[in-house]
N, C-alpha and C positions, 0 to 999 in steps of 0.2 A: 484222300479218295483219288482213285485212278481216273484218268480221262474217259475211258470207255464206260466205266460205271456211272460217271457223271452225265455222259451223253444219254444213256438209257433212262436215268431219272429225270432228265430234262423233258421227258414226254408228259409228265404230270402238270408242271406249270404251263407247258404249251396247250395241253387240252383244255386247261382252265381258261387261258386266254382265248382260244379258239371259240369256246362255248360261250363266253360273255360277249365276244364281238358279234357273233351270229345271233345269239338269243335277243339281242337289241333290235334285230330287224325281224319281227314275228312274220312278217309278209313273205320272208324267204323260206320259211320253214317247210313249205311244201316240197322243196327240193329234197328234203330228207326221206321223203317216202319213194324216191325215184326207184324203180324196179322192185318194189317191195309190195305192191298190190295195195288193197285197202287197208288203212290203218285201223286198229282196234279202237274201241271206245275210250279205253284207258291210256291211249298213246300219248297223252299231254302230261304224264307224270314226269318226274325229274329224270328217271333212268331213260326213258324212251326220248325225251327231248335232248339228253346229252348224246345218245347215239346218232339221233338225226343231225345234231350240230357238227359232230365229228365227220359224218359222211358228207355234209355240205362242204366243210374245210378241205377234206381231201379231194373231192371233185373239183372244187374251185381252184385249188392250188395247182393240181395236175393239168387242168384245162388251161389256166393262164400259163404255165410252164410250157406246155406244148405250143400255144399261140406265140409265146415270146421267143421260142427258137425259130418258128417259122418267120416272124418278123425280122429277126436278126439275120436270117439267111437271104430274104427276098432282095435286098439292095445289091447283093453279090450277084444276082442272076439277071442283070439288066439286058444282056444279050438275047435270053430266052423269051423276054417280052417285047422284042422289036426295038430296043434302045440303040440308036446309032453309036452311042459311046459306051465303052467298057471302062469305067473310071474305078480304080480301086480306092483312090483318095476319097471320093464322095460316098462309095460304098461302106468304108470303114467309118466314116463320120456319121452317116445315117443309121447304121446298125447300132452304133454305140448310143445315139440319141434316141432311137426307138425303145431299145432294151432299158435305158435309163428311165423313160417315162412309164413304161409298163411295171418295172420293179418298184418304183417309188409310189405309184398310185395304188398297186395291189398291197404294199406292205403298210400303208397307212390305215387300211381297214383293220388289220389285226393289231398293229402297234398302238392304235388308239386305246385299245383294252389293256395292252401290255403295261403302259405307262401309269395305269391307274393303280390305286392303292390296294385293291382286292386281287391283283393278277398272282401274287404269291401267297395268297391265304392258305391253300392247301399245302404247299411246299414248307411253309413256316411251322407245320405241325410235326414235321419229322425230326428226329434227334441227330441233327448235324450242325457243325459248326459253321461260323459265319463265311469263312473263305470258301468251303464247299458249297455253301448257300449261293454265293455269288457266282461260283463257276456253274452250277446248274442253271441259275437264271440266264447267264450269258449263253449257254447252249440252247436254252428255249427260245432266246432271241434269235439265234441262228436258225433254228428250224422254222421260222416264220417265213424265210425266204429261200431256204436251201435249194429246192428243186428249180426255181426260177433262176437264180444266180448262177449255179452250175451249168443249167442248160445254155443260158446265154453265153457264158464264157467258152464253153466247149465248141459251141457252134461258130462263133467268131474266129477262134483260133484255128478250127479245122478249115474253115473257108480261106483264111489267109495262107494256110499251109498249102491248100490246093492250087492257089493262084501264083504263089511267089516261089515256094520251096526254098526260101531264105531263113536259115536259123535265127539271125538276128531280128528280121521283121517279125517272125513267129513269136519270139521271146518278148518282143516290144508289144506285140498285139495282146499277149497273155497279161502283161503288166497293165496296159491300158484298160482291158476288159476288167480286172480285178479292181482297179481305181474307179473306174466307171461305176461298178456295183456298189462299192463303199460310198461313193458320193450319193447314189440314188437312195440307199437305206439311210444314210445320214439325214437327208432331206426329209424322208417319210418320217423319221423318229422325231425331228425338229417340229414338223407340222402336227404330229400326234400329241406332243406335249403341249402346243398351243391349244388344240381342240380340247384336250382334257382339262386344261385350266378354265377355258370357257364354259364347259358344262358343269364344273365344280364350284363355280362361284356365281354370286347374284347378278353381277354386271358383265358388261362386255366392252373392252377399250376400242377406240377407234383404229388403233394399229391392228389389233386382232381381227377386226371386222374386214379391213382392207386385205390382209393376208389370206383370210378365208375366202373372199371373193376372188382373190388371184387364183387360189387352190381350185375353186369350182370351174373357173374359166379354163385352167390348164386341164383339168380333168374332161371337160366337155371337148376341148380341142383334141385331145389324144383319142377319145372314143369316136369322134368324127373322122379322125385320120385313119381309123380302121377301115372306113368304107373307101379311102383312097389308096389303100395299101396295095391293091393289085396293080394300080397304075403308077405307083410310086417310082419304079425303074424308068418308065417311059417318059415321065413329065419332069421330074425332079433330078435325077441323076445326071443328065446331060448339062442342065444349067448350073447345077452346083459344081460338077467338075470344071466347067468353063470358068467359074469364078475362082476356085481353089488354085487351079493350075493355069490361068489366063496370063495375058500379058500385062495386065493392070497390076502393077506391084504394090501400089498402095491398098488396093481393095484386098489383096491376098494377104498382105500383112495385117490389116484390120480383122479379117475373118479369123486368122490364126490366134488371135487373142482369145476366142470364146472356145469353150468346150462343147463338142468333142472334136472340132475341126483341126485343132493342133495335133490331136492323136491321129487323125486320118492323114494329114500332110506328112507326119513323121514316118508312120508305117509305110505308107506308099513310096516315099523317097528312099527309105531304106532297101527297098526291093528293086525299085526301077527309078533313078533320079530323073524327075520330070519338072520340078520346079526351080526357080532361081535360089542361088545359094543363100541369099539373104533370107528369102522366104523359109527355106529349110531350117536355117539357124534359128530364126525367130519361132517356128513352130516346135523345135526341139527345146527351147527356152520355156516356151508357154507349157509344153508336156511336163517338164521338170517341175515348174511351179504347181500345176495341178496335181502332180503325184505328191508333193509336199502337202498341199491342202487336203488330199485323200488321206495321208498319214495322220494329220492332225484330226481329220474327222473320225477316223478309226479310233484314236485314243479318246476322243470326245464320247464316242458311243459307248465304248467300254467303261468309262467314268459314269457315265449316265445309268447304264445298266446296273453297275455296282450301287449307285445311289437308290435306283429302284428297288433293289433287294434289300437294302437297309431301311427303306421307307424314308429317306430324306429328300427325295427328289420332289414330291408332291408339295408345293407351297402354294397356298390359296390366299389371294388377295382380293378381299371383298370390297365392293364399291357401295356406299351409303346411297339409298335412294332418296332423292330430293324432289323429283317432280311426281306428284301424285294426282295429276289431272286426268280425268275421265273423258273420253270422246265416245259418244253414242254413234253407231253405224248400224247399217241394216244387218239383219242376221245372216243373209247369205254371204254377204262381203266379209262379215267376221269369221264365218267358217272357213272361207278361201285363205284369208290371211293367217288364221291359226294353222291350217295344214301346211301352207307354205313355209312358215317360220319353224314348225316342227321338223319337217323334211329336210330343210336346210341345215339343221343342226346335225344330221346324219351324213357323213362324208359319202357313203355308199349311194344315196339317192339325191344328193343336192345338185348334182349335175344335170338332172333331168330339166330343171327350170331355166338353164341357160342354154339347152339344145336348139330351140327354134331360132334364136338370134345367131348363134354360131353356125348353124346349118345354112341360113341365108347367107352369111358372110363368106363361108367357104365356097358356096356355089357361084357367088357374085364375083370372087376373085379368080376363080377357074374360068368362068365365062369370059372376063375382061383380059385375061392374059394368055389365053390359048385359042387360036383360031379353030383348031380341030380338037373336038372332045370325044375321047372314046367312049363307046356305048357301055363298056363294062363298068366304068366310073359313075355314069349315071344310074345303072341298074343296082350296083352294089350300094350307092349312097342312098337310094330310095329305099332299098330293102332294110339297110340299117336304121334309117330314119323311121320307117314304118314300125320296127321292133321296138325303138324307144318310145314311140308314141303309145303303143300298146301297154308298155311297162309303166308308163306315167300314172295311170289309174291305181296300179298297185302300190306305188309310193305313196299316193294320196290317202288311200284306204288304210295303209300302215300307219300314217301320220294321224288319221282320225282315230284309230284304236289307241295310240300313244296319248292323244290328248284327252280322251275319255278316262284315262288312267289318273290323271291329276285330280 
């Protein structure tokens, strides 16, 4: 089978994955009627439900791709927001960090259905051999994040080209952006496999519970970071630039250990040497190490997708229930606990319940660390917080409907 033909056929499993990932969240289905007027009485049949799910997926992915491009460009525009420092090192690092977060947290919504046993059900009915089957499945995996990854890579490369006009720096930025995207998708695929195993077995291990809590907190931090994105260049770029290229050699070396700061130091130093030779060397070594990790992550993703296509990836380990004690509680408290548990099993709504704590923490850190707080930060933070508070009842209602189905 030719690659172009396999790419066209990959729409079938991709549509299946998209439909399953969105159909699990019936509370979001009203987005499918956007711009379509009043839905007919029979709009809940399978055909209409599929069309609405695909419209939701197209709208969501396009919106996230546009927002990801904007988030990738904003760190490079510090001088337009009143920042006293124009730092390419911190701009590259922050741009990679933000796009890493958005790519990973968007992909995990779709990939949670991709790793399930039913993701290739329709594709398996076609008369194709196993190699073509695996290739089509791999392309459907790529379709899940194609707009977002391409937009982030192109925007970062264009901004580095505009500021440096250095072919070596631009090529390094291209490699760094590709590696950053591969690591982000690998992390999301890993989390998706964990969530799928939790949903398909009767028990939940302590390790998986801790990882899920970490994911929820990470998602909440990223969404709250959206409210601070406008003031990102003004507050964070100068401080981060001072840490990366400052006189404290030990701090700079420690920061270069972590992704994506090693990428930022290397790219900026190739354009204009600003850091010490030891820091530049250490950053280059760290960059090579992360590139090797990205290569192994890419090979692991290809292997995992192949296992998914053959049905050998889903291995369920069930835990025998031993504690059969029953604790009676008030009905209202029982309903609240049930809704929270059901909503927390859905990655797309779980972060709502960590939002109040995270918002209080963010505001406290900002107030204690900055003497002057821009009005735009407070206004946008309040606006984003209000939106999430309004959406929280929708998440609870969705959980209530799911609970009644059991």
